[in-house]
N, C-alpha and C positions, 0 to 999 in steps of 0.2 A: 540754808537748807533751802532745798529745789523741790517743789510739790510736781510729782507726775500727774497731770491733768487731762482729764478727757471732756472733748465738748461734745455733746448730743443735743442735738435738734434739727427738725424735719424743716426749718426754713434755713434756705442756704446765704441768705444775707445775713441772719442772726449769727451764724457760724463766723460767718466771715466777720463782722463788727466783734463778736467775743473774741476772735484770735487777735486783731489788732490793738483789742486792749489789752491783752494778757500778754503781749510781746512787751508793753511799759512797764510789765512789773515782774522785776528780778527772779523773785523765788518762785514762779511759775516756768515749768516746762513742758509745751504742749506734747503729748504724746500721741492722740490721736483725734480726729475731728469726722464725725458721722451723723447720716442726719435720720436713720433709725435705732431705735434700741434694739432692736434683733442685731446689727452689727455690735454695737456697742458690747454685747452680752458675748460675741462669739471672740472679740478683742480681749475682754477681760477675764475670759477663762484660762487664756494662756499667758495673758500680760500683767504686769503689778501695776495697779493705778490709784495712786494717795488722795485722788481729788475728782469729782465727778461736776462737772457743769452741765444740768441737765435740764431741759423742758420738759413739762409734764404730757399736754395734749399734743400726741404724733399719734401719726397714723400704726395701725397695728397694735403691737405694745407701748403700753403709755409709759412714761417716765417713774410712779408707783408701781406696774405692773414687774417694769426693770428689776428694779430692787429688790422684788421678790426672788426673783430667779437667779440673780448674783450670785456665784460660788463664796464672794466676801463683799461686806458693803464696807465703801471705804466713805471719805469725808464725801458730804455732799453739798452744793449751792446748787438749789433749784430757780430756776430763772423762765419766768412766765411770764404770760397778759394776762393770765387769770387766776387773782386773787383768792379766788373761792376755792383755790387746793390749797390755801395755807394752814388750814388745821389739820388736814390728813396728812402735808408735808412732814408737817413736827411729828405727828405721830412715828415716822419713823429717828427720830431725832437728828434732823439733819443741822448741816452746820449753819447756814441760811438760806433765805428765800428773800429773792428779787423779783420786782416787775418790771415788764417788758415797757419801754425801752432801759437798756442800761446804760449807766453814765459812770465814767471810771473813777470819781471818787466814793461811789456805791460800792461797786467792782473791789475796788482795794480795801476797802472797809472788810468785807466780807473774806477777802482772801487774806487780810492779817489775823482776821478770828481764826482761818484755818490753822494758817503757822502756828498760834498758841497752842490750839487743839493737839496738832502734830507733834507738837514739841511734849506736852504732856503724856500723848500716847508715847515717844520715844522713850523717855524717863521707866514711865511704866515698865515697857517692854524690858528695858534692862534692868530693872529691881527682878523682874521675874525671870529673865534668864541665867540669870545670877543663883539660882536657887533649885530651880525646878525646868520641866519640859512636858507639855499637853501633846498626846496622841489619842489620835480620832481613831475609835472603837466602836462599832454599830452604833453611828450616826450621833454618837456622842463625844467628847473631849474628856479625855481620863489625866487628872493632874499626878504627876509622878514626881515627887522630889529625887535631886540626885542624890542624895544620902540612901535613899532604897535602891538604887540600880546597881546590880550584881554586875551586868557586860553588856555589850552589843554582839550580835554575831551577825555575820555576814550568811545568808540561806541562798543562793541563788538570784533570784531578780528582786531580793527581800533582804531586810535587815529585822532579827528578832531582838526584840529587849528582855531580858532577865531580870527580874527584880525580886526582893526577898520577900515585899507584903502587899504587891499591888499586882500579880499575878504577871504573863508574858505577853508580848503583845509583839504586833506585825506592823511595821513603817515598810511601805513600796519605798525606795530609793535605794541610792548607792552610798556605803558607808563613809566613803570618801567625804560627801558633801554632807552626812551628818556629822561628819568629824568636825569640817569646817563650823557648822552651826552648836557646837556644843561651849559653852561659856563658864567653864569647870574646869580648873587646872587638876583635878580629883581625876577626870576622867582620860584616862592617856590609851592612843592606840598603840597597841603591842604587837599587831599581827596586821598583813591586810585584810584578815576577816576577822578580828576583834578591837573592840573597844573595852576597854576595863575600868573598874572601880577601885584606884590603889587602897583604898580603904578596906574593900574586902578580900584582898588578896590573905589564905591563910598559911603559905608559903610557897618559897620559888626553888627550883632545882635545874640546875643546868638551864636547859632552852623552856621550861616549861613553868607556868604559873598555875597554882590552884587555887579556885573562888569555889567554895560550897565544896560539893563533889566533882565540880568540873575542873577536869585538865585542860588547860589552854596551851598553844604553842606560843614563845615569842620568836621572833624573826632577828637574823642578824641583825637589820637595819634599825630596829627598833629596839633592841635589847640596851646601847649605852644610854638612852634619854630615861629609859624607864629606870635603871640602876643609880641613874643622879637623880632621880625624883624621890629616893628612898632615901631614909634615914638610917645608914648601915654603919652598925658598930663592928670593927673588923679586930678580931685576934692579934 
């Protein structure tokens, strides 16, 4: 397992030292090295990071203020010369808190803790991905069990998720991307504009499927896989 790691510290020597220490740890892959929280925020708005090695006292945004603005919170190891922030740091449920200067054994211990946490996170994510999806709606995440999904429909620049009991929701993105992230064999792409729940099919006729009252086309390219996915008893 490689932890995609971002170093954020306004002191150049501290960043250089941390990077050298991390180079000796096989599980760490440095993806960025920034002197300000503002630069780190810009990077994390468009890139995935598993672990932040983060200073607290910096000009402009502090490390604590950065966590308030991030689009997501990765694992965080605070690295600072001021231990007065220890209580505030752990209010954010950070992975660890290291006082400067950083020694290799102490950093390795913190990284090993981060690896254990990441393994637990991945196990939980795999379990969740096999049962449900979460869709962001009006500032909250709505849980939708796979068994409640009727179908996904591509509509221009977004995808509409139709469900039986949880309303209808919008996801901005491509149907192809969503298809690659679904972890359920009962959700099958049958057309460039549709992913359906096989358990919700009412009937199939020629090149169409009926789910509820919706008639959904089946493309020639996807029909063979669809038919192999069904338990068909022929006369």
